C-alpha positions as CSV (number, residue, x, y, z in Angstrom):
1,X,14.2,-13.4,-40.5
2,X,11.1,-13.8,-38.4
3,X,13.0,-14.3,-35.2
4,X,14.3,-10.8,-35.2
5,X,10.9,-9.3,-35.9
6,X,9.2,-11.3,-33.1
7,X,11.7,-10.8,-30.4
8,X,11.1,-7.5,-28.5
9,X,13.9,-5.0,-28.5
10,X,15.4,-4.1,-25.1
11,X,18.0,-1.4,-24.6
12,X,21.0,-3.2,-23.3
13,X,24.6,-3.6,-24.3
14,X,25.4,-6.9,-26.0
15,X,28.2,-9.1,-24.8
16,X,30.7,-10.7,-27.1
17,X,29.1,-14.1,-26.5
18,X,25.6,-12.8,-27.3
19,X,26.8,-11.1,-30.5
20,X,28.5,-14.4,-31.6
21,X,25.3,-16.4,-31.0
22,X,23.1,-13.8,-32.9
23,X,25.5,-13.8,-35.8
24,X,25.5,-17.6,-36.0
25,X,21.7,-17.5,-36.1
26,X,21.7,-14.9,-38.9
27,X,24.1,-17.0,-41.0
28,X,22.4,-20.4,-40.5
29,X,20.3,-21.4,-43.5
30,X,18.9,-24.7,-42.3
31,X,15.7,-24.0,-40.3
32,X,16.0,-26.8,-37.8
33,X,19.6,-25.9,-37.0
34,X,18.7,-22.3,-36.7
35,X,16.0,-23.2,-34.2
36,X,18.6,-25.2,-32.1
37,X,20.9,-22.1,-32.2
38,X,18.0,-20.1,-30.8
39,X,17.7,-22.6,-28.0
40,X,21.4,-22.1,-27.2
41,X,20.8,-18.4,-27.1
42,X,17.9,-19.0,-24.8
43,X,20.1,-21.0,-22.4
44,X,22.6,-18.1,-22.4
45,X,19.9,-15.6,-21.6
46,X,18.7,-17.8,-18.7
47,X,22.0,-17.1,-16.9
48,X,22.6,-13.5,-18.2
49,X,19.3,-11.8,-19.0
50,X,16.1,-13.3,-17.7
51,X,13.9,-10.7,-19.4
52,X,15.2,-11.7,-22.8
53,X,15.0,-15.4,-21.9
54,X,11.3,-14.8,-21.2
55,X,10.8,-12.8,-24.5
56,X,12.5,-15.6,-26.5
57,X,10.3,-18.2,-24.8
58,X,7.2,-17.2,-26.8
59,X,9.2,-17.0,-30.0
60,X,10.4,-20.5,-29.6
61,X,6.9,-21.9,-28.8
62,X,5.5,-20.3,-31.9
63,X,8.3,-21.4,-34.3
64,X,8.4,-24.9,-32.9
65,X,4.9,-25.7,-34.2
66,X,6.2,-26.4,-37.7
67,X,8.8,-28.9,-36.5
68,X,8.8,-32.5,-35.2
69,X,8.1,-33.7,-31.7
70,X,11.7,-33.4,-30.4
71,X,11.9,-29.7,-31.3
72,X,8.4,-29.0,-29.9
73,X,9.4,-30.7,-26.7
74,X,12.6,-28.7,-26.3
75,X,10.6,-25.5,-26.8
76,X,8.0,-26.5,-24.2
77,X,10.6,-27.6,-21.6
78,X,12.5,-24.4,-22.1
79,X,9.2,-22.5,-21.5
80,X,8.6,-24.5,-18.3
81,X,12.1,-23.7,-17.0
82,X,11.8,-20.0,-17.7
83,X,8.3,-19.9,-16.0
84,X,9.8,-21.7,-13.0
85,X,12.6,-19.1,-12.7
86,X,10.1,-16.3,-12.9
87,X,7.8,-17.8,-10.3
88,X,4.8,-18.3,-12.6
89,X,3.6,-21.4,-10.9
90,X,0.4,-21.8,-12.9
91,X,2.1,-21.5,-16.2
92,X,5.0,-23.7,-15.1
93,X,2.5,-26.4,-14.1
94,X,0.7,-26.1,-17.4
95,X,3.9,-26.5,-19.4
96,X,5.0,-29.5,-17.2
97,X,1.7,-31.3,-17.8
98,X,1.9,-30.5,-21.5
99,X,5.3,-32.3,-21.6
100,X,3.7,-35.6,-20.4
101,X,2.4,-36.4,-23.9
102,X,6.0,-36.7,-25.2
103,X,7.0,-39.6,-22.8
104,X,5.8,-42.3,-25.2
105,X,6.1,-40.3,-28.4
106,X,9.8,-39.6,-28.0
107,X,10.8,-42.5,-25.6
108,X,14.4,-41.4,-25.0
109,X,16.1,-41.5,-21.6
110,X,17.1,-37.8,-21.9
111,X,13.5,-36.8,-22.5
112,X,12.2,-39.1,-19.8
113,X,14.6,-37.7,-17.3
114,X,13.5,-34.1,-17.9
115,X,9.8,-35.0,-17.7
116,X,10.1,-37.2,-14.6
117,X,12.2,-34.5,-12.9
118,X,9.6,-31.7,-13.5
119,X,6.6,-34.0,-12.8
120,X,8.2,-34.8,-9.4
121,X,8.7,-31.1,-8.7
122,X,5.1,-30.4,-9.8
123,X,3.6,-33.0,-7.4
124,X,5.9,-31.9,-4.5
125,X,4.5,-28.4,-4.8
126,X,1.0,-29.8,-4.8
127,X,2.0,-31.7,-1.5
128,X,1.4,-35.1,-3.3
129,X,4.5,-36.6,-1.8
130,X,4.1,-40.3,-2.8
131,X,3.4,-39.4,-6.5
132,X,6.3,-36.9,-6.4
133,X,8.6,-39.6,-5.0
134,X,7.6,-42.0,-7.7
135,X,8.6,-39.7,-10.6
136,X,11.8,-38.4,-8.9
137,X,13.0,-42.0,-8.2
138,X,12.4,-42.8,-11.9
139,X,14.5,-39.8,-12.9
140,X,17.2,-40.9,-10.4
141,X,17.4,-44.3,-12.0
142,X,18.0,-42.9,-15.4
143,X,20.7,-40.5,-14.1
144,X,22.4,-43.4,-12.2
145,X,22.2,-45.7,-15.1
146,X,24.0,-43.1,-17.3
147,X,26.4,-42.2,-14.4
148,X,25.7,-38.5,-14.8
149,X,26.7,-37.1,-11.4
150,X,25.4,-33.6,-12.0
151,X,21.9,-35.0,-12.8
152,X,22.0,-37.4,-9.8
153,X,22.8,-34.5,-7.5
154,X,20.0,-32.4,-9.1
155,X,17.4,-35.1,-8.5
156,X,18.6,-35.9,-5.0
157,X,18.0,-32.2,-4.2
158,X,14.4,-32.5,-5.4
159,X,13.9,-35.7,-3.4
160,X,15.3,-33.9,-0.3
161,X,12.9,-31.0,-0.9
162,X,10.0,-33.4,-1.2
163,X,10.9,-35.1,2.1
164,X,11.3,-31.6,3.7
165,X,7.7,-30.6,2.7
166,X,6.5,-33.9,4.1
167,X,8.2,-33.0,7.4
168,X,10.7,-35.9,7.2
169,X,13.8,-34.1,8.4
170,X,16.2,-37.1,8.6
171,X,15.4,-38.3,5.1
172,X,15.7,-34.8,3.7
173,X,19.1,-34.2,5.2
174,X,20.3,-37.7,4.1
175,X,19.5,-36.9,0.5
176,X,21.2,-33.4,0.7
177,X,24.3,-35.1,1.9
178,X,24.2,-37.6,-1.0
179,X,23.5,-34.7,-3.4
180,X,26.7,-32.9,-2.1
181,X,28.8,-36.0,-2.6
182,X,27.7,-36.4,-6.2
183,X,28.0,-32.7,-6.9
184,X,31.6,-32.8,-5.7
185,X,32.4,-35.4,-8.3
186,X,31.6,-32.8,-11.0
187,X,33.5,-29.7,-12.0
188,X,30.3,-27.6,-11.9
189,X,30.4,-25.3,-8.9
190,X,26.9,-24.1,-9.5
191,X,25.5,-27.6,-9.0
192,X,27.5,-27.9,-5.8
193,X,26.3,-24.5,-4.6
194,X,22.7,-25.6,-5.2
195,X,23.2,-28.8,-3.2
196,X,24.5,-26.8,-0.2
197,X,21.6,-24.4,-0.7
198,X,19.1,-27.2,-0.5
199,X,20.7,-28.4,2.7
200,X,20.5,-24.8,4.0
201,X,16.8,-24.6,3.1
202,X,16.1,-27.9,5.0
203,X,17.9,-26.7,8.1
204,X,15.9,-23.4,7.9
205,X,12.6,-25.2,7.4
206,X,13.2,-27.1,10.7
207,X,14.3,-24.1,12.6
208,X,18.1,-24.7,12.7
209,X,19.1,-21.3,11.5
210,X,22.8,-21.4,12.5
211,X,23.4,-24.5,10.3
212,X,21.3,-23.0,7.5
213,X,23.4,-19.8,7.5
214,X,26.7,-21.8,7.5
215,X,25.6,-23.9,4.5
216,X,24.2,-20.9,2.6
217,X,27.5,-19.0,3.1
218,X,29.3,-21.9,1.4
219,X,26.7,-21.8,-1.4
220,X,27.3,-18.0,-1.8
221,X,31.0,-18.4,-2.0
222,X,30.7,-21.1,-4.7
223,X,28.3,-19.0,-6.7
224,X,30.7,-16.1,-6.4
225,X,33.6,-18.1,-7.7
226,X,31.7,-18.7,-11.0
227,X,29.8,-15.4,-11.0
228,X,26.4,-17.1,-11.0
229,X,24.3,-14.0,-10.6
230,X,21.0,-15.9,-10.5
231,X,22.1,-17.9,-7.5
232,X,23.9,-15.0,-5.9
233,X,20.6,-13.1,-5.9
234,X,18.8,-16.1,-4.5
235,X,21.3,-17.0,-1.8
236,X,21.8,-13.4,-0.6
237,X,18.0,-13.1,-0.2
238,X,17.8,-16.3,1.8
239,X,20.6,-15.2,4.1
240,X,18.8,-11.9,4.5
241,X,15.7,-13.8,5.7
242,X,17.8,-15.7,8.3
243,X,19.3,-12.4,9.6
244,X,15.8,-10.9,9.8
245,X,14.5,-13.8,11.9
246,X,17.1,-13.0,14.6
247,X,16.3,-9.3,14.3
248,X,19.6,-8.4,12.8
249,X,18.1,-5.8,10.5
250,X,21.3,-4.1,9.3
251,X,22.8,-7.4,8.0
252,X,19.5,-8.4,6.6
253,X,19.2,-5.2,4.7
254,X,22.7,-5.7,3.3
255,X,21.9,-9.1,2.0
256,X,18.6,-8.0,0.5
257,X,20.2,-5.1,-1.3
258,X,22.9,-7.4,-2.6
259,X,20.2,-9.7,-3.9
260,X,18.5,-6.9,-5.7
261,X,21.7,-5.7,-7.3
262,X,22.6,-9.1,-8.6
263,X,19.1,-9.7,-9.9
264,X,19.1,-6.3,-11.6
265,X,22.3,-7.1,-13.5
266,X,20.6,-10.1,-15.2
267,X,17.1,-8.4,-15.6
268,X,15.6,-10.9,-13.2
269,X,12.5,-9.0,-12.2
270,X,11.1,-11.9,-10.2
271,X,14.0,-11.8,-7.7
272,X,14.1,-8.0,-7.8
273,X,10.5,-8.0,-6.7
274,X,11.1,-10.6,-3.9
275,X,14.1,-8.6,-2.7
276,X,11.9,-5.4,-2.6
277,X,9.3,-7.3,-0.6
278,X,11.9,-8.4,1.9
279,X,13.3,-4.8,2.1
280,X,9.8,-3.8,3.0
281,X,10.0,-6.0,6.1
282,X,13.2,-4.3,7.2
283,X,11.7,-0.9,7.0
284,X,8.6,-2.2,8.8
285,X,10.8,-3.6,11.6
286,X,12.4,-0.1,12.0
287,X,8.9,1.4,11.9
288,X,9.8,3.4,8.8
289,X,6.3,2.7,7.5
290,X,6.3,5.1,4.5
291,X,9.5,3.4,3.1
292,X,8.1,0.0,3.9
293,X,4.9,0.7,1.9
294,X,6.8,2.2,-1.1
295,X,9.2,-0.8,-1.3
296,X,6.4,-3.3,-1.0
297,X,4.3,-1.5,-3.7
298,X,7.2,-1.5,-6.0
299,X,7.5,-5.2,-5.5
300,X,3.8,-5.7,-6.3
301,X,4.2,-3.8,-9.6
302,X,7.1,-6.0,-10.7
303,X,5.5,-9.2,-9.6
304,X,2.1,-8.3,-11.1
305,X,3.7,-8.0,-14.6
306,X,5.1,-11.5,-14.2
307,X,1.9,-13.1,-12.8
308,X,3.9,-14.4,-9.8
309,X,1.0,-15.3,-7.6
310,X,3.2,-16.7,-4.7
311,X,5.3,-13.5,-4.8
312,X,2.2,-11.3,-4.8
313,X,0.7,-13.3,-1.9
314,X,3.9,-12.6,0.1
315,X,3.9,-8.9,-0.8
316,X,0.3,-8.3,0.1
317,X,0.8,-10.2,3.4
318,X,3.7,-7.9,4.2
319,X,1.6,-4.8,3.2
320,X,-1.2,-6.1,5.5
321,X,1.2,-6.3,8.5
322,X,2.4,-2.7,7.8
323,X,-1.2,-1.4,7.8
324,X,-2.0,-3.4,10.9
325,X,0.9,-1.8,12.8
326,X,-0.5,1.6,11.7
327,X,-3.9,0.6,13.0
328,X,-5.5,1.0,9.6
329,X,-7.4,-2.3,10.0
330,X,-9.5,-1.8,6.9
331,X,-6.5,-1.6,4.6
332,X,-4.9,-4.4,6.5
333,X,-7.8,-6.7,6.1
334,X,-8.0,-5.8,2.4
335,X,-4.3,-6.6,1.8
336,X,-4.6,-10.0,3.7
337,X,-7.7,-10.9,1.6
338,X,-5.7,-10.2,-1.6
339,X,-2.9,-12.3,-0.2
340,X,-5.2,-15.2,0.4
341,X,-6.7,-15.0,-3.1
342,X,-3.2,-15.3,-4.6
343,X,-2.1,-18.1,-2.3
344,X,-5.3,-20.1,-2.8
345,X,-4.8,-19.9,-6.6
346,X,-1.5,-21.7,-6.2
347,X,-2.7,-24.0,-3.4
348,X,0.1,-22.8,-1.1
349,X,-1.3,-24.3,2.2
350,X,1.6,-23.2,4.4
351,X,1.4,-19.6,3.3
352,X,-2.4,-19.6,3.7
353,X,-1.9,-20.7,7.3
354,X,0.4,-17.7,7.8
355,X,-2.1,-15.2,6.4
356,X,-4.9,-16.7,8.6
357,X,-2.6,-16.1,11.6
358,X,-2.2,-12.5,10.5
359,X,-5.9,-12.0,10.0
360,X,-6.5,-13.4,13.5
361,X,-4.1,-10.7,14.9
362,X,-6.1,-8.0,13.2
363,X,-9.4,-9.3,14.7
364,X,-7.7,-9.4,18.1
365,X,-6.6,-5.7,17.8
366,X,-10.2,-4.9,16.9
367,X,-11.4,-6.8,20.0
368,X,-13.3,-9.2,17.8
369,X,-12.1,-12.2,19.8
370,X,-14.4,-14.9,18.4
371,X,-13.3,-14.1,14.8
372,X,-9.7,-13.9,16.0
373,X,-9.8,-17.4,17.6
374,X,-11.6,-18.8,14.5
375,X,-8.8,-17.7,12.1
376,X,-6.0,-18.6,14.5
377,X,-7.4,-22.1,15.0
378,X,-7.7,-22.5,11.2
379,X,-4.1,-21.5,10.9
380,X,-3.1,-24.3,13.4
381,X,-5.2,-26.9,11.6
382,X,-3.6,-26.2,8.3
383,X,-0.1,-26.2,9.7
384,X,-0.6,-29.5,11.5
385,X,-1.1,-31.1,8.1
386,X,1.2,-28.9,5.9
387,X,4.4,-27.0,6.2
388,X,6.9,-26.5,9.0
389,X,5.6,-27.4,12.4
390,X,7.8,-24.7,14.0
391,X,5.5,-22.0,12.8
392,X,2.6,-23.2,14.9
393,X,4.0,-22.0,18.1
394,X,3.7,-18.2,17.3
395,X,0.0,-18.9,16.8
396,X,-0.1,-20.6,20.2
397,X,1.2,-17.4,21.8
398,X,-1.4,-15.3,19.9
399,X,-4.2,-17.6,21.1
400,X,-2.9,-17.3,24.7
401,X,-3.1,-13.5,24.4
402,X,-6.7,-13.7,23.1
403,X,-7.8,-15.9,26.0
404,X,-6.0,-13.5,28.4
405,X,-7.9,-10.5,26.9
406,X,-11.2,-12.2,27.4
407,X,-10.4,-13.4,31.0
408,X,-10.1,-17.1,30.3
409,X,-6.9,-17.6,32.4
410,X,-6.8,-21.4,32.3
411,X,-7.0,-21.5,28.5
412,X,-4.4,-18.7,28.3
413,X,-2.0,-20.6,30.5
414,X,-2.5,-23.8,28.5
415,X,-1.5,-22.2,25.2
416,X,1.3,-20.1,26.8
417,X,2.8,-23.3,28.2
418,X,2.8,-24.9,24.7
419,X,4.5,-21.7,23.4
420,X,7.1,-21.7,26.2
421,X,7.9,-25.4,25.6
422,X,8.9,-24.5,22.1
423,X,10.9,-21.5,23.2
424,X,12.9,-23.6,25.7
425,X,13.8,-26.1,22.9
426,X,14.3,-23.5,20.2
427,X,17.9,-22.6,19.5
428,X,17.3,-19.6,17.3
429,X,18.1,-17.0,19.9
430,X,21.1,-19.0,21.2
431,X,22.4,-19.2,17.7
432,X,22.0,-15.5,16.9
433,X,25.5,-14.6,18.0
434,X,27.1,-17.4,16.0
435,X,25.0,-16.4,12.9
436,X,26.2,-12.8,13.3
437,X,29.8,-14.0,13.5
438,X,29.5,-16.2,10.4
439,X,28.0,-13.3,8.5
440,X,30.7,-10.9,9.7
441,X,33.4,-13.4,8.8
442,X,32.1,-13.7,5.3
443,X,31.8,-9.9,4.8
444,X,35.3,-9.4,6.2
445,X,36.6,-11.8,3.6
446,X,34.8,-9.9,0.9
447,X,36.4,-6.6,2.1
448,X,39.8,-8.2,2.1
449,X,39.3,-9.3,-1.5
450,X,38.3,-5.8,-2.4
451,X,41.4,-4.3,-0.7
452,X,43.7,-6.7,-2.6
453,X,42.0,-5.8,-5.9
454,X,42.4,-2.1,-5.2
455,X,46.1,-2.6,-4.2
456,X,46.8,-4.4,-7.5
457,X,45.1,-1.6,-9.4
458,X,47.2,1.1,-7.7
459,X,50.4,-0.8,-8.4
460,X,49.5,-1.2,-12.1
461,X,48.8,2.6,-12.3
462,X,52.2,3.3,-10.7
463,X,54.0,1.1,-13.2
464,X,52.2,2.7,-16.1
465,X,53.1,6.2,-14.9
466,X,56.8,5.1,-14.5
467,X,56.8,3.6,-18.0
468,X,55.3,6.8,-19.5
469,X,57.7,9.0,-17.6
470,X,60.7,7.0,-18.9
471,X,59.4,7.1,-22.5
472,X,59.1,10.9,-22.4
473,X,62.6,11.3,-21.0
474,X,64.0,9.2,-23.9
475,X,62.2,11.3,-26.5
476,X,63.6,14.5,-24.9
477,X,67.2,13.1,-25.0
478,X,67.0,12.2,-28.7
479,X,65.8,15.8,-29.5
480,X,68.9,17.4,-28.0
481,X,71.1,17.2,-31.1
482,X,73.3,20.3,-30.6
483,X,76.7,19.6,-29.0
484,X,76.8,22.6,-26.7
485,X,73.3,21.7,-25.4
486,X,74.6,18.2,-24.7
487,X,77.7,19.5,-23.0
488,X,75.6,22.0,-21.0
489,X,73.1,19.4,-20.2
490,X,75.9,17.1,-18.9
491,X,77.3,19.8,-16.7
492,X,73.9,20.6,-15.3
493,X,73.2,17.0,-15.0
494,X,76.4,16.4,-12.9
495,X,75.5,19.3,-10.6
496,X,71.9,18.3,-10.4
497,X,73.0,14.7,-10.0
498,X,74.9,15.6,-6.9
499,X,72.0,17.4,-5.4
500,X,69.5,14.8,-6.5
501,X,71.7,12.0,-5.2
502,X,71.9,13.7,-1.8
503,X,68.1,14.2,-1.7
504,X,67.4,10.8,-3.1
505,X,69.7,9.2,-0.5
506,X,67.8,11.1,2.3
507,X,64.4,10.2,0.7
508,X,65.5,6.6,0.3
509,X,66.3,6.3,4.0
510,X,62.9,7.8,4.9
511,X,61.2,5.7,2.3
512,X,62.8,2.5,3.6
513,X,61.7,3.4,7.0
514,X,58.1,4.0,5.8
515,X,58.1,0.8,3.8
516,X,59.3,-1.1,6.9
517,X,56.5,0.4,8.9
518,X,53.9,-0.2,6.1
519,X,55.1,-3.8,5.7
520,X,54.7,-4.4,9.4
521,X,51.3,-2.7,9.4
522,X,50.3,-5.1,6.6
523,X,51.6,-8.0,8.7
524,X,49.7,-6.8,11.7
525,X,46.4,-6.0,9.9
526,X,46.2,-9.0,7.6
527,X,48.6,-11.4,9.3
528,X,49.7,-14.1,6.9
529,X,47.4,-14.6,3.9
530,X,48.4,-18.3,3.9
531,X,47.3,-18.5,7.5
532,X,43.9,-16.9,6.7
533,X,43.5,-19.2,3.6
534,X,44.4,-22.3,5.7
535,X,42.1,-21.2,8.5
536,X,39.2,-20.9,5.9
537,X,40.0,-24.4,4.7
538,X,39.9,-25.8,8.2
539,X,36.5,-24.1,8.8
540,X,35.2,-25.4,5.5
541,X,36.3,-28.9,6.3
542,X,34.6,-28.8,9.7
543,X,31.4,-27.5,8.0
544,X,31.6,-30.2,5.3
545,X,31.9,-32.8,8.1
546,X,29.0,-31.2,9.9
547,X,31.3,-30.9,13.0
548,X,29.3,-28.0,14.5
549,X,31.2,-28.1,17.8
550,X,34.7,-27.7,16.4
551,X,33.6,-25.3,13.6
552,X,31.9,-23.1,16.2
553,X,34.9,-23.2,18.5
554,X,37.3,-22.5,15.6
555,X,35.1,-19.6,14.2
556,X,34.6,-17.9,17.6
557,X,38.4,-18.1,18.4
558,X,39.4,-17.0,14.8
559,X,36.9,-14.1,14.7
560,X,38.1,-12.8,18.1
561,X,41.7,-12.9,16.9
562,X,40.9,-11.0,13.7
563,X,38.9,-8.4,15.8
564,X,41.9,-7.9,18.2
565,X,44.2,-7.4,15.2
566,X,42.0,-4.9,13.4
567,X,41.4,-2.9,16.6
568,X,45.0,-2.8,17.7
569,X,47.2,-2.8,14.6
570,X,47.0,1.0,13.9
571,X,48.3,1.8,17.5
572,X,52.0,2.5,18.3
573,X,51.8,0.7,21.6
574,X,49.2,-1.6,23.2
575,X,49.0,-3.0,26.8
576,X,51.0,-6.2,27.2
577,X,47.9,-8.0,28.3
578,X,46.4,-7.3,24.9
579,X,49.5,-8.6,23.1
580,X,49.4,-11.8,25.2
581,X,45.7,-12.3,24.3
582,X,46.5,-11.9,20.6
583,X,49.3,-14.4,20.8
584,X,47.1,-16.9,22.8
585,X,44.3,-16.6,20.2
586,X,46.8,-17.0,17.3
587,X,48.4,-20.0,18.9
588,X,45.1,-21.6,19.8
589,X,43.9,-21.2,16.2
590,X,47.1,-22.7,14.9
591,X,46.8,-25.6,17.4
592,X,43.3,-26.3,16.2
593,X,44.5,-26.1,12.6
594,X,47.4,-28.7,13.3
595,X,45.2,-30.9,15.6
596,X,47.2,-30.1,18.8
597,X,50.5,-31.4,17.4
598,X,52.5,-28.9,19.5
599,X,52.2,-27.0,22.9
600,X,52.9,-23.5,24.0
601,X,53.5,-21.5,27.1
602,X,53.4,-17.7,27.7
603,X,55.1,-16.3,30.9
604,X,55.1,-12.7,32.0
605,X,56.5,-11.1,35.2
606,X,53.9,-9.6,37.5
607,X,55.6,-6.3,37.6
608,X,54.8,-5.7,33.9
609,X,51.1,-6.0,34.7
610,X,51.4,-3.8,37.8
611,X,53.2,-1.0,36.0
612,X,51.0,-1.3,32.9
613,X,53.8,-2.2,30.5
614,X,53.1,-1.5,26.8
615,X,54.6,-3.0,23.7
616,X,54.5,-2.4,19.9
617,X,51.6,-4.6,18.6
618,X,52.4,-7.9,16.9
619,X,56.2,-7.5,17.1
620,X,56.6,-11.1,18.2
621,X,54.1,-12.7,15.8
622,X,56.4,-13.1,12.8
623,X,58.9,-15.2,14.8
624,X,56.1,-17.4,16.3
625,X,54.7,-17.9,12.8
626,X,58.2,-18.9,11.6
627,X,58.5,-21.4,14.4
628,X,55.2,-23.0,13.4
629,X,55.3,-22.7,9.6
630,X,59.0,-23.0,8.8
631,X,60.2,-24.6,12.0
632,X,57.6,-27.3,11.2
633,X,56.6,-27.8,14.8
634,X,53.6,-29.9,13.8
635,X,56.0,-32.5,12.5
636,X,58.2,-32.6,15.7
637,X,57.3,-35.0,18.5
638,X,56.8,-33.0,21.6
639,X,57.0,-29.7,19.7
640,X,56.7,-26.6,21.9
641,X,56.9,-22.8,21.8
642,X,58.0,-20.9,25.0
643,X,57.4,-17.1,25.2
644,X,58.5,-14.9,28.1
645,X,58.2,-11.2,28.9
646,X,60.5,-9.6,31.5
647,X,61.9,-6.2,32.7
648,X,65.7,-5.8,32.9
649,X,67.8,-2.6,33.1
650,X,64.9,-0.5,32.0
651,X,64.4,-2.7,28.9
652,X,61.5,-5.0,28.0
653,X,63.0,-8.4,27.0
654,X,61.0,-10.9,25.0
655,X,62.3,-14.4,24.5
656,X,60.8,-16.8,22.0
657,X,62.1,-20.4,22.0
658,X,61.0,-23.4,20.0
659,X,62.4,-26.9,19.3
660,X,61.6,-27.0,15.6
661,X,63.9,-28.1,12.8
662,X,66.0,-24.9,13.3
663,X,67.5,-22.3,11.0
664,X,69.7,-24.7,9.2
665,X,66.8,-27.0,8.3
666,X,64.6,-24.1,7.3
667,X,67.3,-22.6,5.0
668,X,66.8,-25.6,2.7
669,X,63.4,-24.0,1.8
670,X,64.2,-20.8,-0.2
671,X,60.6,-19.5,0.3
672,X,60.9,-20.0,4.0
673,X,64.3,-18.3,4.1
674,X,63.1,-15.3,2.1
675,X,60.0,-15.0,4.3
676,X,62.0,-15.1,7.6
677,X,64.6,-12.7,6.3
678,X,61.8,-10.2,5.5
679,X,60.2,-10.6,8.9
680,X,63.6,-10.2,10.7
681,X,64.5,-7.1,8.7
682,X,61.1,-5.4,9.4
683,X,61.3,-6.2,13.1
684,X,64.9,-5.0,13.3
685,X,64.0,-1.7,11.5
686,X,61.2,-1.2,14.1
687,X,63.5,-1.8,16.9
688,X,66.1,0.6,15.4
689,X,63.5,3.3,15.0
690,X,62.3,2.9,18.6
691,X,66.0,3.0,19.8
692,X,66.6,6.3,18.0
693,X,63.3,7.8,19.1
694,X,63.8,6.8,22.8
695,X,67.6,6.9,22.9
696,X,68.1,3.3,24.0
697,X,70.0,0.3,22.7
698,X,67.4,-2.2,21.4
699,X,68.5,-5.6,20.2
700,X,67.3,-8.5,18.1
701,X,69.4,-11.7,18.6
702,X,68.5,-15.0,16.8
703,X,70.4,-18.2,17.6
704,X,69.9,-22.0,17.8
705,X,68.0,-23.3,20.7
706,X,70.1,-26.5,20.7
707,X,73.5,-25.4,19.7
708,X,75.0,-28.9,19.5
709,X,72.3,-30.3,17.2
710,X,71.7,-27.0,15.4
711,X,67.9,-27.4,16.0
712,X,65.3,-25.1,17.4
713,X,65.4,-21.4,17.5
714,X,65.9,-18.8,20.3
715,X,64.9,-15.2,19.6
716,X,65.7,-12.3,22.0
717,X,63.9,-9.0,21.4
718,X,65.0,-6.1,23.6
719,X,62.9,-3.0,23.5
720,X,62.7,0.4,25.3
721,X,60.6,-0.1,28.5
722,X,57.4,1.9,28.5
723,X,54.7,1.7,31.1
724,X,51.4,3.6,31.4
725,X,51.2,3.6,35.3
726,X,54.8,4.9,35.6
727,X,54.0,7.7,33.1
728,X,50.8,8.6,34.9
729,X,52.5,8.7,38.3
């Protein structure tokens, strides 16, 4: 069949789905049906192997010539979408304009929607905003008429992008919100991820990096849930750019490498090239110029094969900045000129303005001040008409430096004032800490998932070994057919059993002790998975509601809590001040989660601080968690938790009191009962171990707070008293 001759062979392992599609193509006898199966294969490749999707594009275009208009259109629109994915703007534009002829010839709503959508995107990229709006609104009408929520969300994203390029921030954000609402009505998480990503791009375009990062992390999580590697590569790269803008080079490098790895798995050479370009900026920022040049030149080789002119423009712009920093102004100017040629071929005005700015900086370093001012002013003129206005201010600073160099103080002060006005209102630096915390929170969650996966794998291996061992023992018993061997085996078994039982009993005691310690370590290190999950839900709801104040407050409190737990959980003892801080952060986080439906108080005798009292970390947390979760404090009017620390008879006494539903009410919930029993056993084992080690009589007493009504809980924990100041003295 001609398809298999025309399609280039590429060494890669075929998936079951790919094999199934190829087999269906081989078996199909009807030519038009076979072509449609080829299109289905192409759609599969668009998500799983971009290189093969590109190879199939030319095959489809060639084979479609003998078919009717509907098949020819489907091949052309497929070609347009692949060229768009690969960044071939010129070829994408050619395909989109070629589709226009089918508007009247096919005259179906499905065809019209696709053509209007791509024509709108085409005119947006040409900065023809009114024409773009006309086509996109027509596409929106068709989608709304057919009540196709995914398509409505898709078009609203494009309308938002058009408003963004037109510097209409409020309109752009309004349409991203509408897009998110419609995307939520679908079951397609990739569509929802794209809607949040569009909102992130709008925030980034207008300089609101903190909000951009928050939205893009949501996009990344959604794409991860459906393993959408194309979007994972894209969103990781955009997060890397945000981190680079706040000079967080280590996190930026992490995201760029993640982008490259995801793109590599689907043979997306376009995004691999962009990731390499961005990695070049990281090495450039660290002054590792050799690595920066190598990475950027690798990007240029990949992007040249794809004819990605915008990508090449960016790569040569980065290369020019590297050579400029090395004071090789000839190579810098040559690279910037190549960048301009590529950007001018695509009509990318905003990027052209950026290159003009960089050319101006080269002339300034060469003390060619007239040329420097000429290019810097041209950069400002372009940016005043096109692109993000935020980018103008860095050029103001450069012009101020030029005027300072030539001794024109008044002009230098004028441009410096304009630059400083922007710096005063710019929140990028102020947001840097919050962005770093958001990034760390996301990466911590990824590490936790990896730990859970590894734990599951270890447990499965243990069970398999146990099963194999049991099976071998059974085979051995069946082979012992002789009676005297059986009798001898039984005698030996009895003797061995006595010894093994004794050793097993000793090992069991040690193992139970270790398991208690490990269980408590897990409690301390990870707290309650349900609590972490619920906390993530609260954060997500705040972000969905665009409640930046509460989401920032919650994230800062939660990240500090997790940091305290991770730092202190491995220790045998921690200062009592640290334990109190952990409890305060935990309770504050729970109060935010339950919207202040209960109160708490922590009291501690002054002598404990003066003597430097220490306490096993997180020993009180399970009972406070029980009070909130299983005592249902958030449902009690006037709910409270009282915690007190005191010294009595050389023992550290901790009392935890709450007025929840009490033990009797909690026992109705079997899950609650099991959870509390486990927490109590672990804590009791810890106290017993400490009592034996330090030869004291530790206690754990749990009783009702209100003994008449059987409500509330009172917990007394009595521990050996240890203090750092007393030890040192």
